[in-house]
BAFI-3210 file (N, C-alpha, C; in Angstrom, 3 decimals, decimal comma, padded with zeros to 6 digits):
// residues 143
n [1|2|3|4|5|6|7|8|9|10|11|12|13|14|15|16|17|18|19|20|21|22|23|24|25|26|27|28|29|30|31|32|33|34|35|36|37|38|39|40|41|42|43|44|45|46|47|48|49|50|51|52|53|54|55|56|57|58|59|60|61|62|63|64|65|66|67|68|69|70|71|72|73|74|75|76|77|78|79|80|81|82|83|84|85|86|87|88|89|90|91|92|93|94|95|96|97|98|99|100|101|102|103|104|105|106|107|108|109|110|111|112|113|114|115|116|117|118|119|120|121|122|123|124|125|126|127|128|129|130|131|132|133|134|135|136|137|138|139|140|141|142|143]
n.u [001,107|000,424|001,123|000,815|002,639|002,698|003,834|004,552|006,873|006,638|005,893|008,023|010,096|008,366|007,358|009,685|009,909|007,559|007,541|009,388|008,504|006,390|007,560|009,051|006,594|006,343|005,285|004,934|006,137|005,160|006,782|005,729|006,182|008,034|011,454|012,866|013,420|012,647|010,578|007,556|004,839|002,201|000,242|001,439|002,798|000,477|-001,853|-000,360|-000,281|-002,841|-003,819|-002,789|-004,048|-006,602|-006,555|-005,896|-003,550|-002,196|-003,105|-003,900|-003,402|-001,357|-000,858|000,576|000,904|001,621|-000,965|-002,535|-004,845|-004,717|-003,528|-005,643|-007,755|-007,031|-006,555|-009,039|-010,586|-010,349|-012,447|-012,449|-011,519|-011,202|-010,346|-009,147|-008,797|-007,025|-006,380|-006,249|-006,790|-009,396|-010,468|-009,165|-009,655|-012,566|-012,515|-012,012|-013,477|-016,407|-016,336|-014,962|-012,295|-009,630|-007,418|-005,295|-004,863|-002,425|-001,747|001,018|002,294|000,725|000,628|002,615|005,679|005,743|002,690|001,467|002,846|001,282|-001,216|-001,014|-000,501|-003,028|-004,911|-004,227|-005,045|-007,515|-010,665|-013,335|-016,530|-019,092|-022,497|-024,951|-023,109|-022,048|-023,992|-024,229|-021,377|-021,444|-022,886|-021,109|-019,209|-019,377|-019,729]
n.v [-001,200|002,360|004,976|008,254|010,800|013,750|016,445|018,927|020,914|020,206|017,507|015,863|014,204|012,146|011,379|010,307|007,954|006,716|006,458|004,557|002,239|001,772|001,356|-001,168|-002,909|-003,293|-000,919|001,435|004,813|008,169|011,153|014,238|015,655|018,055|017,991|018,602|020,459|023,215|025,919|025,970|026,392|024,346|023,773|023,811|021,158|019,680|019,976|018,872|016,092|015,578|015,985|013,703|011,533|012,099|012,406|009,618|008,755|007,831|005,470|005,850|008,513|009,899|012,412|014,802|017,266|019,629|019,672|018,629|019,699|022,097|020,717|018,501|020,167|021,337|019,491|018,536|020,282|019,546|017,757|015,062|013,754|012,459|013,173|012,157|013,301|011,701|010,503|008,431|004,585|003,342|005,592|005,540|003,266|003,344|005,605|004,320|002,071|003,246|005,813|005,749|006,798|008,403|009,649|009,891|011,620|012,792|014,105|015,206|016,734|015,512|012,946|009,803|008,785|005,819|005,415|006,631|005,119|002,837|003,499|004,063|001,202|000,299|001,972|001,071|-001,617|-001,841|-001,936|-000,423|-000,639|-000,250|-000,641|000,532|002,700|003,672|005,257|007,450|008,369|008,963|011,404|013,364|014,919|018,287|018,719]
n.w [000,025|-000,797|001,111|002,442|004,049|006,073|007,901|010,463|012,054|014,648|014,736|013,396|014,394|015,384|012,702|011,593|012,933|012,262|009,359|009,266|010,591|008,671|006,432|007,426|007,580|004,719|003,244|000,838|001,128|000,782|001,381|002,333|004,347|006,586|007,406|009,613|012,878|012,391|012,569|010,799|008,337|008,727|006,835|004,203|003,921|004,554|002,684|000,286|000,869|001,428|-000,916|-002,587|-001,315|-001,939|-004,705|-004,982|-005,474|-003,149|-000,535|001,960|004,358|006,841|009,082|011,120|013,577|016,427|017,986|016,522|015,350|013,638|011,416|010,721|010,195|008,107|006,069|005,841|004,458|001,798|-000,379|-000,808|001,515|004,542|007,476|010,561|013,870|016,329|019,669|021,206|021,148|020,632|019,402|017,179|015,785|015,722|014,051|011,392|011,217|011,591|010,296|007,917|007,731|005,809|006,499|008,927|012,003|013,949|017,096|018,293|020,421|022,119|022,653|023,196|021,188|020,927|021,392|019,093|017,194|017,810|017,196|014,367|013,286|013,946|012,710|009,923|009,816|010,244|009,277|007,204|008,542|006,800|005,974|007,928|008,171|005,931|004,623|006,294|005,775|003,088|003,107|003,855|002,162|000,783|-001,883]
ca.u [000,059|001,169|000,739|001,140|002,717|002,976|004,074|005,093|008,138|006,187|005,889|009,289|010,728|007,455|007,118|010,742|009,907|006,184|008,044|010,655|007,407|005,546|008,610|009,111|005,386|006,306|004,604|005,634|005,834|005,226|007,000|005,680|006,536|009,276|012,741|013,793|012,783|012,521|009,187|007,256|003,504|001,736|-000,883|002,714|002,749|-000,705|-002,260|000,135|-000,600|-004,117|-003,926|-002,295|-004,900|-008,038|-006,498|-005,852|-002,182|-001,805|-004,434|-004,147|-002,449|-000,914|-000,421|001,166|001,318|001,416|-002,318|-003,208|-006,038|-004,527|-003,243|-006,922|-008,733|-006,262|-007,132|-010,741|-010,737|-010,278|-013,880|-012,551|-010,665|-011,889|-009,084|-009,790|-007,733|-007,132|-005,551|-006,162|-006,664|-010,558|-010,832|-008,440|-010,317|-013,846|-012,306|-012,011|-015,149|-017,675|-016,285|-013,874|-011,198|-008,634|-006,368|-004,911|-004,114|-001,723|-001,397|002,310|002,676|-000,099|000,965|003,959|005,860|004,955|001,231|001,472|003,141|000,284|-002,317|-000,777|-000,789|-004,480|-005,213|-003,846|-005,404|-009,047|-011,629|-014,597|-017,838|-019,992|-023,619|-025,412|-022,129|-022,109|-025,240|-023,669|-020,096|-021,942|-023,342|-020,182|-018,831|-020,260|-020,112]
ca.v [-000,098|003,581|006,011|009,720|011,431|015,165|016,956|020,198|020,924|019,459|016,155|015,489|012,993|010,971|010,965|009,399|006,627|006,057|005,966|003,376|001,217|001,735|000,595|-002,339|-003,488|-002,993|000,110|002,510|006,098|009,407|012,024|015,427|016,403|018,743|016,968|019,321|021,208|024,402|026,186|026,043|026,123|022,930|023,736|023,723|019,776|019,013|020,089|017,839|014,838|015,188|015,809|012,336|010,748|012,402|011,760|007,836|008,310|007,211|004,902|006,475|009,422|009,956|013,849|015,244|018,775|019,904|019,668|017,765|020,555|022,600|019,580|018,083|021,104|021,703|017,982|018,337|021,158|018,785|017,250|013,561|013,594|012,522|013,328|011,749|013,397|010,575|010,509|006,885|003,701|003,417|006,620|005,393|002,305|003,879|006,342|003,546|001,341|004,076|007,104|005,362|007,942|008,114|010,086|009,466|012,899|012,528|015,240|014,916|016,923|014,981|011,332|009,341|007,875|004,486|005,536|006,999|003,893|001,843|004,464|003,780|-000,172|000,189|002,514|000,465|-002,883|-001,510|-001,802|000,191|-001,554|000,022|-000,970|001,736|003,834|004,436|006,323|008,991|008,889|009,422|012,632|014,190|015,994|019,152|018,810]
ca.w [-000,144|-000,575|002,377|002,211|005,231|006,154|009,061|010,608|012,898|015,728|014,479|012,793|015,194|015,328|011,375|011,115|013,553|011,605|007,952|009,651|010,707|007,568|005,357|007,711|007,050|003,413|002,665|000,069|001,598|000,164|002,489|002,019|005,776|006,875|007,846|010,793|013,642|012,177|012,689|009,352|008,571|008,625|005,413|003,079|004,006|004,687|001,377|-000,920|001,471|001,251|-002,359|-003,243|-000,829|-002,725|-006,120|-004,976|-005,564|-001,792|-000,263|002,966|004,924|008,110|009,337|012,307|014,061|017,714|018,550|015,474|014,944|012,269|010,198|010,492|009,661|006,647|005,532|005,783|003,242|000,364|-000,358|-000,582|002,457|006,133|008,301|011,772|015,075|017,276|020,632|021,765|020,325|020,397|018,483|015,733|015,332|015,188|012,712|010,505|011,260|011,317|009,340|006,927|007,820|005,007|007,147|010,693|012,253|015,089|017,962|018,545|021,465|023,418|022,676|023,036|019,899|020,969|021,123|017,825|016,360|017,823|016,450|012,744|013,388|014,082|011,477|008,691|009,897|010,597|007,920|007,443|008,545|005,627|006,349|008,305|008,271|004,449|004,287|006,820|005,439|001,946|003,529|004,666|001,507|000,388|-003,312]
c.u [001,072|000,872|001,641|001,574|003,086|002,908|004,488|006,317|007,922|006,364|007,110|009,797|009,718|007,145|008,220|010,659|008,419|006,814|009,096|009,570|007,009|006,551|008,771|007,887|005,351|005,471|005,403|005,244|006,171|005,303|006,690|005,947|007,819|010,282|013,522|012,922|012,485|010,822|008,712|005,518|003,161|000,884|000,337|002,820|001,577|-001,417|-001,635|-000,270|-002,104|-004,593|-003,902|-003,526|-006,182|-007,811|-006,542|-004,544|-001,449|-003,175|-004,806|-003,248|-002,467|-000,568|-000,374|001,519|001,207|000,316|-002,929|-004,424|-005,830|-004,291|-004,826|-007,663|-008,341|-006,827|-008,252|-011,099|-010,974|-011,685|-013,590|-011,920|-011,507|-010,802|-009,742|-008,537|-007,794|-005,897|-005,564|-007,061|-008,129|-011,006|-010,233|-009,173|-011,798|-013,640|-012,654|-013,330|-016,204|-017,663|-015,453|-013,083|-010,156|-007,355|-006,123|-004,346|-003,702|-001,340|-000,034|002,817|001,687|-000,131|002,237|004,310|005,452|003,434|000,850|001,653|002,104|-000,981|-002,171|-000,974|-002,266|-005,247|-005,364|-004,552|-006,991|-009,733|-012,840|-015,851|-018,862|-021,209|-024,401|-024,552|-022,095|-023,180|-024,699|-022,470|-020,430|-022,540|-022,358|-019,721|-019,963|-020,595|-021,274]
c.v [001,336|004,608|007,050|010,201|013,017|015,631|018,228|020,101|020,179|017,949|015,269|014,320|011,852|010,343|010,026|007,862|005,977|005,726|004,599|002,021|000,709|001,032|-000,790|-003,381|-003,711|-002,274|001,041|004,058|007,281|010,493|013,396|016,398|017,312|017,824|017,616|019,719|022,444|024,887|026,196|025,993|024,855|023,014|023,402|022,218|019,033|018,744|018,938|016,354|014,574|015,309|014,442|011,512|010,692|011,943|010,161|007,456|007,580|006,411|005,410|007,737|009,595|011,516|014,091|016,913|018,637|019,175|018,877|018,615|021,196|021,757|019,182|019,089|021,581|020,644|018,238|019,359|020,488|018,019|015,739|013,283|013,338|012,043|013,092|012,234|012,635|010,616|009,305|005,830|003,385|004,549|006,385|004,278|002,573|004,899|005,867|002,848|002,141|005,117|006,605|006,528|007,563|008,605|010,450|010,961|012,631|013,865|014,941|015,351|016,527|013,541|011,064|008,621|006,972|004,507|005,707|005,876|002,889|002,317|003,748|002,290|-000,207|000,685|001,704|-001,085|-002,880|-001,600|-001,192|-000,917|-001,446|000,013|000,404|003,288|004,338|005,157|007,570|009,132|009,365|010,924|013,756|015,288|017,220|019,527|017,796]
c.w [000,126|000,448|002,042|003,838|005,038|007,566|009,224|011,748|014,254|015,617|013,809|013,033|014,847|013,742|011,148|011,642|012,878|010,222|008,219|009,774|009,552|006,534|006,116|007,418|005,558|002,705|001,857|000,890|000,950|001,346|002,001|003,257|005,703|007,626|008,919|011,621|013,455|012,111|011,190|009,530|007,803|006,970|004,267|002,981|004,006|003,250|000,574|-000,344|001,222|-000,497|-003,059|-002,606|-001,538|-004,060|-006,098|-005,411|-004,307|-001,350|000,998|003,627|006,349|008,047|010,640|012,503|015,408|018,323|017,766|014,849|013,525|010,994|009,970|009,827|008,188|005,680|005,047|004,984|001,871|000,508|-000,162|000,593|003,604|007,136|009,731|013,113|016,082|018,490|021,591|020,844|019,849|019,559|016,912|015,032|014,867|013,958|011,631|010,250|011,102|010,334|008,016|006,676|006,823|005,572|008,402|010,938|013,873|016,055|018,668|019,622|022,686|023,473|022,648|021,399|019,918|020,735|019,773|016,747|016,344|017,137|014,989|012,458|013,004|012,923|010,301|008,772|010,163|009,295|008,454|007,522|007,142|006,403|006,700|008,158|006,981|004,245|005,130|006,042|003,925|002,109|003,789|003,557|001,061|-001,030|-003,930]
res [m|t|i|a|i|g|n|d|h|a|g|t|e|y|k|f|e|i|i|k|l|l|e|e|l|g|h|e|v|l|n|f|g|t|d|d|s|n|s|m|d|y|p|d|t|i|h|p|t|a|d|v|v|e|s|g|k|a|s|l|g|i|i|l|c|g|s|g|n|g|a|q|m|t|a|n|k|h|q|g|i|r|a|a|l|c|w|n|n|e|l|v|a|l|s|r|q|h|n|n|a|n|i|l|t|i|p|a|r|f|v|s|v|q|q|a|l|g|f|v|k|i|f|l|s|t|e|f|e|g|g|r|h|q|n|r|v|s|k|i|a|c|s]
***
């Protein structure tokens, strides 16, 4: 699977660990994030990440910023994106099961690296349940 990843300066350390995990699991990674800790504007990396997920060039995406809020808000401006801000395992699983989230948003300043890696594993291994949830998901986009 091809996974896109984007981050600002707050998520750089986490991004490198996530990329390592994804590659160990056999996934291809498209890295749109910054590679250092110099302050930068998260939309500059989040929009390209969302673009490739929305276009289908990547199956799923992972985005990181300090609180996760700015990254999620930016990604969700794209009509084909359902970015979920998650800070525990249950939220990650439900974002896939009930909302068919296609981008996982991680708040790097509020979870540990180990938690974030666990979130990625759950996100990749959890399937959308469809059924009654499909009708709701179909009503999310504005277009």
